[in-house]
C-alpha positions as CSV (number, residue, x, y, z in Angstrom):
1,X,-37.4,-5.2,-27.2
2,X,-34.4,-4.4,-29.7
3,X,-32.4,-0.8,-29.0
4,X,-31.7,1.2,-31.0
5,X,-28.1,1.3,-32.3
6,X,-26.7,5.6,-31.9
7,X,-29.9,8.5,-32.1
8,X,-30.4,8.3,-36.3
9,X,-30.9,4.8,-36.4
10,X,-33.3,1.9,-36.3
11,X,-33.2,-1.7,-36.3
12,X,-36.0,-4.6,-37.2
13,X,-35.4,-7.8,-37.0
14,X,-38.0,-11.3,-39.3
15,X,-37.3,-14.7,-39.0
16,X,-38.2,-15.4,-42.4
17,X,-38.9,-19.6,-42.8
18,X,-37.5,-19.8,-46.3
19,X,-33.3,-20.3,-46.9
20,X,-31.1,-17.3,-47.1
21,X,-30.2,-17.5,-50.2
22,X,-33.7,-17.0,-51.5
23,X,-33.5,-14.3,-49.7
24,X,-31.5,-12.5,-50.2
25,X,-31.6,-12.6,-53.8
26,X,-35.6,-11.3,-53.5
27,X,-32.8,-8.5,-52.7
28,X,-31.7,-8.2,-55.7
29,X,-34.3,-9.1,-58.0
30,X,-35.2,-6.6,-60.3
31,X,-38.8,-8.6,-61.0
32,X,-40.0,-9.2,-57.2
33,X,-38.8,-6.4,-55.9
34,X,-41.5,-4.1,-56.4
35,X,-44.0,-6.8,-55.7
36,X,-42.9,-6.9,-52.0
37,X,-41.3,-3.1,-51.0
38,X,-44.6,-1.5,-51.1
39,X,-44.3,-0.7,-47.7
40,X,-48.7,0.5,-46.8
41,X,-50.2,-0.5,-49.8
42,X,-49.6,0.8,-53.3
43,X,-47.5,0.2,-55.7
44,X,-44.0,0.1,-56.2
45,X,-41.4,0.8,-59.1
46,X,-37.2,-0.2,-59.5
47,X,-34.6,0.5,-61.5
48,X,-31.7,-1.7,-60.3
49,X,-28.2,-2.2,-61.5
50,X,-27.1,-5.0,-58.1
51,X,-23.5,-4.5,-58.1
52,X,-21.1,-2.8,-56.1
53,X,-21.0,0.7,-56.5
54,X,-24.2,0.5,-59.2
55,X,-27.6,2.2,-58.0
56,X,-30.9,2.2,-57.5
57,X,-34.6,3.5,-58.5
58,X,-37.3,3.1,-56.4
59,X,-40.6,4.1,-56.4
60,X,-43.5,4.2,-53.8
61,X,-46.7,4.6,-55.7
62,X,-49.3,5.2,-52.9
63,X,-52.9,7.5,-54.4
64,X,-51.3,10.4,-56.5
65,X,-48.1,10.6,-54.5
66,X,-45.0,9.0,-55.7
67,X,-42.1,9.0,-53.4
68,X,-38.5,8.3,-54.9
69,X,-35.9,6.7,-52.9
70,X,-32.3,6.5,-54.6
71,X,-29.1,4.6,-53.7
72,X,-26.0,2.9,-54.8
73,X,-24.8,-0.6,-53.1
74,X,-21.7,-0.7,-50.8
75,X,-21.5,-3.8,-49.8
76,X,-22.6,-7.4,-51.9
77,X,-21.8,-10.5,-49.9
78,X,-24.5,-13.4,-51.5
79,X,-26.2,-14.8,-49.2
80,X,-25.2,-12.7,-45.7
81,X,-25.0,-9.5,-46.0
82,X,-26.1,-6.3,-48.6
83,X,-24.9,-3.2,-47.7
84,X,-26.5,0.7,-49.6
85,X,-27.5,3.9,-49.2
86,X,-31.2,5.0,-49.3
87,X,-31.6,9.0,-50.4
88,X,-35.0,10.3,-50.7
89,X,-37.3,12.8,-49.4
90,X,-37.8,10.9,-45.6
91,X,-34.2,11.3,-45.4
92,X,-33.6,14.9,-46.8
93,X,-32.9,13.9,-49.4
94,X,-28.8,13.3,-47.9
95,X,-27.8,9.4,-47.9
96,X,-28.5,6.9,-45.2
97,X,-27.4,3.8,-45.1
98,X,-29.2,1.1,-44.5
99,X,-27.3,-3.0,-43.8
100,X,-29.4,-6.5,-43.8
101,X,-28.2,-9.3,-43.0
102,X,-29.1,-12.6,-43.6
103,X,-28.5,-15.6,-40.6
104,X,-29.7,-18.9,-41.3
105,X,-31.9,-20.1,-38.3
106,X,-33.1,-23.7,-38.9
107,X,-34.7,-24.2,-41.8
108,X,-35.3,-20.3,-42.2
109,X,-33.5,-17.0,-42.7
110,X,-33.9,-14.0,-39.9
111,X,-33.4,-11.1,-41.5
112,X,-31.9,-7.8,-39.4
113,X,-31.8,-4.3,-40.5
114,X,-29.9,-1.4,-39.6
115,X,-30.9,1.5,-40.8
116,X,-28.4,4.6,-40.0
117,X,-28.1,8.9,-40.8
118,X,-32.1,8.8,-40.6
119,X,-33.3,12.4,-39.9
120,X,-34.3,11.8,-36.0
121,X,-38.3,12.7,-36.9
122,X,-38.1,9.9,-39.8
123,X,-37.3,6.9,-38.0
124,X,-40.5,5.6,-36.6
125,X,-42.3,6.5,-39.7
126,X,-38.5,4.6,-40.9
127,X,-38.8,1.5,-39.3
128,X,-43.0,0.9,-39.3
129,X,-41.8,1.3,-43.3
130,X,-39.0,-1.3,-43.1
131,X,-41.7,-3.6,-40.5
132,X,-44.3,-3.7,-43.5
133,X,-41.4,-4.3,-46.0
134,X,-40.2,-7.3,-44.3
135,X,-43.7,-8.8,-43.8
136,X,-44.8,-8.6,-46.9
137,X,-41.4,-10.7,-48.2
138,X,-42.1,-13.1,-46.1
139,X,-45.4,-13.5,-47.9
140,X,-44.0,-12.8,-51.5
141,X,-41.5,-15.8,-50.5
142,X,-43.9,-18.1,-49.0
């Protein structure tokens, strides 16, 4: 069991049987990101400016509801590390920080996603959502 580092934080890990260069690239591709960044089904639209200081807008649509997520890229170090702010109604419109690390594990990649500065009441929902997103990413990359 993974122990979350501090209150308001979470860590999700998943090993994906794909080289880390491909897994990393999927996070910055505006064409494919909407196909896997959709926890709970639904559909996603995305606008990305994938450079340090660049911004993104991801909208997750579930039925008649839409949740907008925005942020700014803080670190882009291919193919090992990506970090960005994450702002939505589920962060109380305050910036949280997501860091994704990509580690080579044999022929695959261990993805370690850390999400910090979350409102405590939303940690469990984010942990579930990121877990579903990583599972869908694995399916999309196979």
